[in-house]
TIPA-688742 format. One record per atom (N, C-alpha, C, O): x, y, z; residue in three letters. Coordinates in steps of 0.02 Angstrom, whole numbers, plus 50000, padded with zeros to 5 digits. Each point is the difference from the previous one (the first is absolute). Layout:
N
XYZALA...
REM end
This chain:
238
506815008249662UNK499865007250015UNK499265001549980UNK499794998649944UNK499845004250101UNK499345002749985UNK500015007449999UNK500255003150046UNK499474999949901UNK499975007349994UNK499255002149998UNK499594997349963UNK500265007850080UNK499325003049993UNK500055006149957UNK500465003950014UNK499164997349939UNK499935005949957UNK499395003750017UNK499464997050001UNK500585009650012UNK499445004150016UNK500005005649953UNK500515003449992UNK498914997849974UNK499925005549951UNK499395004250020UNK499444997650006UNK500715008850003UNK499445004450029UNK500045007249963UNK499705004950021UNK500694995349923UNK500105006249965UNK499365002449961UNK499935005949984UNK499604989250003UNK499345001649968UNK499494996850035UNK500164996250046UNK499225004949937UNK499444996650031UNK500004992149983UNK499744995950037UNK500555002649909UNK500054993049979UNK500574996550036UNK500444996949968UNK499565003550097UNK500564997450041UNK499934992950019UNK499524996749980UNK500945000750057UNK499934993050026UNK500644997450025UNK500475003850010UNK499554990050001UNK500574996450029UNK500154993849964UNK499554997149968UNK501095000550035UNK500204994149964UNK500554996650042UNK500335003150042UNK499764990349947UNK500474996350031UNK500464996649949UNK499754997049952UNK500905003250056UNK500484997049947UNK500494995850040UNK500155001450058UNK500094993349908UNK500514995750027UNK500564999049959UNK500065003849951UNK500404991650060UNK500584998749962UNK499824998049925UNK500405001149954UNK499024996150037UNK499834998049934UNK499555004249966UNK499714997849950UNK500175008650074UNK499565004549972UNK499385001850040UNK500004999250061UNK499485003049907UNK499405002550029UNK499614994250033UNK499924994649971UNK499865006650089UNK499614994650038UNK499245001849995UNK499584995849982UNK500275010650033UNK499305002150000UNK499995007949996UNK500475003550019UNK498944998949955UNK499905007149992UNK499325001450010UNK499574996249979UNK500295009650055UNK499335002450007UNK499975007549983UNK500335004250030UNK499234997649918UNK499915006949982UNK499295001750001UNK499584996049981UNK500265010350041UNK499315002050009UNK499935007249975UNK500415004450017UNK499094996649944UNK499775006949983UNK499345001650028UNK499495000449965UNK500515000750103UNK499405001450033UNK500015006050041UNK500545003050007UNK498934999250021UNK499935006750030UNK500285000250074UNK500135005350029UNK499954988649998UNK500325000550066UNK500685002350000UNK500314999549947UNK499965002850103UNK500735002950002UNK500474994150010UNK499834994550019UNK500785007549965UNK500534995250010UNK500084997550071UNK500154994150014UNK499745010850032UNK500114997850072UNK499444994950019UNK500094996150046UNK499355003849920UNK499514995850016UNK500044993049967UNK499714995250026UNK500655004249919UNK500034993849963UNK500694996549996UNK500024994049986UNK500515009250027UNK500654997149993UNK500114994250048UNK500164994549978UNK499745006650090UNK500104994650045UNK499534994049990UNK500214994350001UNK499155007149990UNK499544994449984UNK500274996149936UNK500004993849998UNK500215010149952UNK500244996949938UNK500604995850014UNK500054994349977UNK500415008350060UNK500614995750018UNK499774993750040UNK500254994549988UNK499325006350057UNK499774994350038UNK499714994549959UNK500134994150010UNK499455008149941UNK499704995649951UNK500584996349964UNK500014993950000UNK500455009549971UNK500534996749957UNK500434994850046UNK500194994649979UNK499935007650084UNK500404995250042UNK499594993950009UNK500274994549995UNK499085006350020UNK499584994050014UNK499944995749939UNK500024993950005UNK499915009249935UNK499934996249937UNK500634996349981UNK499984994749969UNK500575008150051UNK500684997049980UNK500284995350055UNK500464996249991UNK499235004550064UNK500274995750056UNK500615003050032UNK500334996650038UNK499835009549948UNK500585003550027UNK499795003550066UNK499415001150014UNK501125000750025UNK499865003950061UNK500385006249995UNK500515000349966UNK499235005150069UNK500295006149997UNK500755000050022UNK500405003849972UNK499794992250074UNK500654999550024UNK500504997449948UNK500605000750009UNK499154996349936UNK500424997649945UNK500215005549950UNK500464999049961UNK499195006550041UNK500195005449957UNK500695002850013UNK500125002550055UNK500334997149899UNK500735002350011UNK500075007149982UNK500335003750036UNK499374998549906UNK500125006649971UNK499345003649992UNK499494997049983UNK500545009850029UNK499385003849993UNK500175005249947UNK500395004650012UNK499284994649927UNK500095004149942UNK499405005149994UNK499424997949997UNK500715008550000UNK499525005249991UNK500075004449941UNK500555002549986UNK498934998449980UNK500005004349943UNK499985007550034UNK499515002050030UNK501075001749961UNK500055005950037UNK499915006849964UNK500165005450026UNK499564994049911UNK499805006349969UNK500375000949932UNK500494996649982UNK499255008249983UNK499485004650014UNK499284997349995UNK499914994549973UNK499605009050051UNK499334997550001UNK499625004150050UNK500205005450022UNK499184991449998UNK499575002950052UNK500375001650063UNK500324995750029UNK499645010649992UNK500355002350061UNK499774995450057UNK500414996950034UNK498915002749974UNK499734996350057UNK500174992649993UNK500224996850048UNK499695000449892UNK500144992849989UNK500694998350017UNK500124995050033UNK500365008949944UNK500714998550013UNK500145000450076UNK500354995650026UNK499415009350009UNK500095000750069UNK499714993750034UNK500344997350044UNK499115000349940UNK499694993950032UNK500434993849988UNK500164996350046UNK500025002949890UNK500424994649984UNK500664999350036UNK500204994750023UNK500135010849980UNK500695000350031UNK499904999150076UNK500404996650031UNK499105006250000UNK499904999650072UNK499844992550015UNK500264997150048UNK499315000049912UNK499844992850011UNK500614995849995UNK500134995950045UNK500275004849903UNK500614996149995UNK500495000650057UNK500264995250027UNK499835011149989UNK500445001250055UNK499764996750065UNK500404997350039UNK498955003049973UNK499714997150061UNK500074992449997UNK500144997050052UNK499764999849893UNK500084992949996UNK500764998150007UNK500194995550037UNK500195008149927UNK500774998350008UNK500225000650073UNK500364995650024UNK499445009650013UNK500205000750067UNK499704995050046UNK500314997750048UNK499085000649937UNK499654994750041UNK500264993449991UNK500004995950046UNK500265002949894UNK500294993349989UNK500734999550016UNK500314994849991UNK500005010850034UNK500714999550012UNK500415000849939UNK500604998950005UNK499165002849939UNK500355000849937UNK499985007349979UNK499835001649943UNK500335002650099UNK500015007549983UNK500485002049946UNK499905005249968UNK500664990750021UNK500495001249951UNK499834996949934UNK500415000249954UNK499004996950037UNK499834995949940UNK499495003149959UNK499594996549971UNK500425010150022UNK499525003449965UNK500325002349931UNK500565002649998UNK499104996549951UNK500245002049930UNK499515004849968UNK499424998449991UNK500835007849991UNK499575005149971UNK500024999649924UNK500505002049971UNK499004995749997UNK499994998949926UNK499715005849965UNK499455002150018UNK500885000849930UNK499745005549959UNK499314998049973UNK499954994849967UNK499545008950045UNK499344998449974UNK499984999449925UNK499744995149973UNK500545010249990UNK499934999949930UNK500404994449966UNK499824997649946UNK500725000350086UNK500424994449975UNK499584993550008UNK499984995849956UNK499715003650102UNK499544993950008UNK499455000149950UNK499794994849975UNK499985011050009UNK499465000849951UNK500234998149931UNK499624996749964UNK500985005050014UNK500254998549935UNK500084992449991UNK499974997549944UNK500124999050112UNK500134992949994UNK499384996049980UNK500034993949998UNK499415009549988UNK499444996749969UNK500234997749928UNK499724995249973UNK500775008249996UNK500194998849934UNK500784998749993UNK500375003649965UNK499864990950070UNK500694998249990UNK500134997749925UNK499544997649966UNK501085003250013UNK500214998049930UNK499715003849945UNK500024998249942UNK499685007550079UNK499635004449948UNK500565003249954UNK500525002550022UNK499334997249916UNK500475003449953UNK499775007349987UNK500295003649959UNK499194998350075UNK499745007149998UNK500115003450067UNK500044996650051UNK500005009849950UNK500055004150060UNK499354998950041UNK499454999649971UNK500625000150095UNK499474999050046UNK499925006250040UNK500485002050033UNK498955001249967UNK499905006550038UNK499424999150049UNK499425000749980UNK500714997750082UNK499485000050053UNK499835007050023UNK500435004250011UNK498934996949994UNK499785006950016UNK499434999450058UNK499494996749991UNK500645006650063UNK499535000650054UNK499715006550007UNK500365004949992UNK499014995750022UNK499665006750004UNK500225003250064UNK499844997650054UNK500535007949939UNK500225003850056UNK499545006050020UNK500145003950045UNK499324996549920UNK499485005850018UNK500325006349974UNK500585000049978UNK499075005350023UNK500185007049990UNK500305000149924UNK500485003649987UNK499224992649968UNK500204999749931UNK500674997549988UNK500315001849950UNK499964993750096UNK500664997549987UNK500004992450006UNK499534997150028UNK501004999749946UNK500034992950005UNK500734998250027UNK500515003049981UNK499494991950065UNK500634996850019UNK500214994949942UNK499564996649973UNK501055003150009UNK500154995049948UNK500764999649990UNK500405003550032UNK499754992049921UNK500714998949978UNK499934996249934UNK499464997849980UNK501095001549989UNK500054996149936UNK500584995050010UNK500575001950017UNK499264991549970UNK500484994750013UNK500134996149934UNK499554999049959UNK501074999050033UNK500204995849944UNK500274993550028UNK500354999950051UNK499484994649914UNK500324993150021UNK500664999249970UNK500085000249939UNK500414998750106UNK500684999349977UNK500344994250043UNK500035000150062UNK500214995049899UNK500374994250036UNK499654997550060UNK500314999650054UNK499084998649943UNK499674996550052UNK499705004050057UNK499794997250050UNK500205009849941UNK499735004250048UNK499735006649966UNK500125001349941UNK499525002650098UNK499785006849975UNK500505005250020UNK500274999950055UNK499875004749901UNK500395006150015UNK499565006049987UNK499544999749959UNK500615005850077UNK499615005749997UNK500245004349940UNK500565002450000UNK499024998749951UNK500185004149948UNK499795007550019UNK500315004949980UNK499144995550060UNK499805006550028UNK499894998650073UNK499594995750017UNK500775007850028UNK499924998750072UNK499325001950027UNK499645003849968UNK500184993850090UNK499365001250025UNK499925007950008UNK500455003750020UNK498944998349964UNK499855007250005UNK499265000850004UNK499614995449985UNK500195010950037UNK499315001949996UNK499905005849953UNK500285005450009UNK499314993349938UNK499995004949945UNK499305000349976UNK499604995550014UNK500225010049947UNK499345000049967UNK499984995249940UNK500534998249974UNK498894999950006UNK499974995249942UNK500345002649937UNK500254995949961UNK499785010350026UNK500355002749934UNK500724998450005UNK500314998449950UNK499995002050112UNK500714998350006UNK500134992649986UNK500494998249966UNK499074997550060UNK500094993049989UNK499844998549927UNK500274995149973UNK499325008549995UNK499954999249928UNK500655001649960UNK500194996649953UNK500135008850070UNK500615002149969UNK500544994650012UNK500384998249955UNK499644999250108UNK500504994650016UNK499884993549963UNK500464996549978UNK498885002050016UNK499824994049955UNK500225001049930UNK500264995449970UNK499655010450001UNK500215001449933UNK500744999249995UNK500244996949953UNK500125005850091UNK500754999450004UNK500244992649996UNK500474998149966UNK499144997850073UNK500204993150000UNK499844996749932UNK500384995749977UNK499075006449992UNK499844997649935UNK500525002349948UNK500154996349953UNK500125009850055UNK500535002549955UNK500634996150003UNK500425000349955UNK499654996050098UNK500624995850011UNK499944993349964UNK500414995650015UNK499125003349941UNK499934994049961UNK499484995050026UNK499964994449975UNK499655007650074UNK499484995450024UNK499375002049966UNK499785005850003UNK499934989449963UNK499355001349961UNK499405001650042UNK499555003749979UNK500444993450082UNK499425000650044UNK500245000950070UNK500584998550014UNK498995003950033UNK500155000250068UNK499424997250038UNK499435001049978UNK500674995550078UNK499464997650042UNK499855004350056UNK500445001150042UNK498945001549963UNK499795003950059UNK499564995750044UNK499604996049976UNK500485004750091UNK499634996150049UNK499865003950057UNK500355004950014UNK499114993050023UNK499875003350060UNK499365004349995UNK499755001349945UNK499985001050113UNK499425004150000UNK500165006949970UNK499545003249973UNK501054999150030UNK500175006449971UNK499914999849927UNK499785004849970UNK500414989249998UNK499925000049924UNK499274999349983UNK499805002449947UNK499804994650096UNK499304999649993UNK499645006450002UNK499565001449959UNK500625002850095UNK499695006450007UNK500085004349941UNK499535003149977UNK501094997049998UNK500145004049942UNK500114996449932UNK500395001949957UNK499234992950040UNK500034995949937UNK499875003749937UNK500344998949950UNK499175005650052UNK499825003849937UNK500615004349978UNK500195000249942UNK500115003350109UNK500595004349980UNK500594995849973UNK500345002349954UNK499784992050072UNK500544996049977UNK499854997249931UNK500455000049957UNK498944997650030UNK499834997649937UNK500035005249946UNK500234998849944UNK499525007550074UNK500025005549953UNK500695001749981UNK500115001549941UNK500384998550102UNK500675002649988UNK500474994349974UNK500485001249962UNK499364992450060UNK500484994749981UNK499714995749949UNK500374996049971UNK498955004350012UNK499704996049950UNK500124992650009UNK499914997150054UNK500294999949890UNK500114992749998UNK500624997950032UNK500144994050000UNK500245010550029UNK500634998550028UNK499944998050074UNK500504998350031UNK498935001949995UNK499894998650074UNK499574993850012UNK499484999149967UNK500744996850080UNK499604993850018UNK499835000850073UNK500435001650041UNK498964997349976UNK499795000550066UNK499974993250033UNK499724995549969UNK500545003350091UNK500024993950037UNK499284997550016UNK499575004250010UNK500284989649993UNK499334997950018UNK499865001050071UNK500455001750039UNK498894997449980UNK499795001450072UNK500414996350051UNK500105002550056UNK500154991349925UNK500354995950048UNK500655003150019UNK500304997950050UNK499965007149912UNK500585003250012UNK499925007750018UNK500435004249987UNK498974997050044UNK499825006950013UNK500385003250059UNK500045006150007UNK500254989350036UNK500365002450058UNK500564995750015UNK500064994549973UNK500415008050074UNK500554995950019UNK499834993450033UNK499464999850030UNK500894995449969UNK499794993250026UNK500374998350066UNK500615000750001UNK499074997250053UNK500374997750057UNK500454994149986UNK500524999050033UNK499294997149919UNK500444994249983UNK500685002449973UNK500524997250017UNK499475008149940UNK500615002549975UNK500395003550053UNK500625000049997UNK499055003050052UNK500335002950059UNK500354994850039UNK500555001250024UNK499154992949984UNK500284994750037UNK500614997049964UNK500514998650031UNK499435000549905UNK500534996749961UNK500605004749991UNK500574997750005UNK499305008749980UNK500555004950001UNK500295001050065UNK500605001250005UNK498994998350049UNK500305000350065UNK500434994450020UNK500475000950039UNK499384992949935UNK500394994550014UNK500735000649968UNK500514997950028UNK499485005349910UNK500625001149962UNK500455004950039UNK500604999150009UNK499055006550013UNK500375005350035UNK500264997450067UNK500555001850021UNK499064994150010UNK500264997050064UNK500594995749991UNK500444999950043UNK499594996349898UNK500574995649987UNK500645003849990UNK500554997350011UNK499385009549968UNK500555004249991UNK500125004650061UNK500415004649997UNK499234994150060UNK500095003850053UNK499795006950002UNK500295004050037UNK499194997749922UNK499735006849995UNK499425001250045UNK499435001049979UNK500744998850084UNK499445001250047UNK500015007450022UNK500505003650002UNK498874998150015UNK499875007050021UNK500125000650075UNK499944995250037UNK500255011049986UNK500035001150074UNK499315001650022UNK499685004749977UNK500074991150071UNK499325001350024UNK499915006550035UNK499445002450008UNK501125000650014UNK499935006150041UNK499925005949952UNK499745005250021UNK500474994449914UNK499995005849959UNK499554998649939UNK499945004549958UNK499754989550035UNK499644998749944UNK499385003949998UNK499624999450048UNK500225004449904UNK499405003949988UNK499744999249931UNK500364997749956UNK499005004050032UNK499774999549932UNK500345004849951UNK500155005850017UNK499954991649923UNK500325004349944UNK499425003549962UNK499694997249955UNK500195008950064UNK499445003949974UNK500145003549938UNK499545001349962UNK501095000350023UNK500295004349946UNK499805007350014UNK500445004350000UNK498904997550013UNK499815006750012UNK499745000750068UNK499844994950032UNK500095011349995UNK499775001250068UNK499224999050002UNK499655000149949UNK500144998950110UNK499254998550006UNK499655006849999UNK500325005350003UNK499024994549993UNK499585005749998UNK500095004250062UNK500015006249999UNK500074989950058UNK500055004050066UNK500675003550004UNK500065005550027UNK500484991149943UNK500675003250001UNK499985006349955UNK500275005150018UNK499424994549924UNK499985005549954UNK499605006050031UNK500205005749994UNK499244992850039UNK499615005350030UNK500405003650059UNK499995006050009UNK500384989350031UNK500355003250051UNK500575004149975UNK500125005450027UNK500244992349922UNK500585004149970UNK499745006849974UNK500345005150005UNK499014994749966UNK499755005849972UNK499805005350055UNK499965006049988UNK499934991450072UNK499775004450054UNK500525003050043UNK499865004350042UNK500804993649947UNK500555002750040UNK500425004649959UNK500495002850026UNK
REM end
């Protein structure tokens, strides 16, 4: 089984291929070109380097949010198009972005808190704990201001955890606030874990596919958590 993983929730997006024995190849880029410009050339490069063909892809796994509104739309549209074109429209898996992000730190004895910059002074995030071979959500996905995430991090620390791992561009943007409030109880992930990984999307997607957790291509949409700027402006005008 060959799984394609697509990650477009942040600018550090990319594609990955995984097989029955694990990761085959991954391409991540933090460049100014848009996802629509680089995803297909990136996939073509991976297929050529691995000797695989597009027709061999069995499962299409997409990171479906939360994250960049535009990026998520591009990623989901691309995956739907490829799945339909290949005759595998029923083989799409929608992988939660923050869960794929947390998998940078499997087996962690500390809480893992991925944070993405949601703009408007807010962060997309969640808090995950490693239990019996997988992550569970200690705090569900939410969009909140940094002070709320600080309160939630302190609550996690109060439950007996000496430190908490913060990761993502959201943690970087508000690093001073987190350091000031959490002091020596906060650890910041290294640059290599600054964004969700398409490899993790592919590997989680393979597991979800083995359990039959496929998305309906007709109803699959990005998981935004909050409304877009256009929707908010329209609601305010009526």
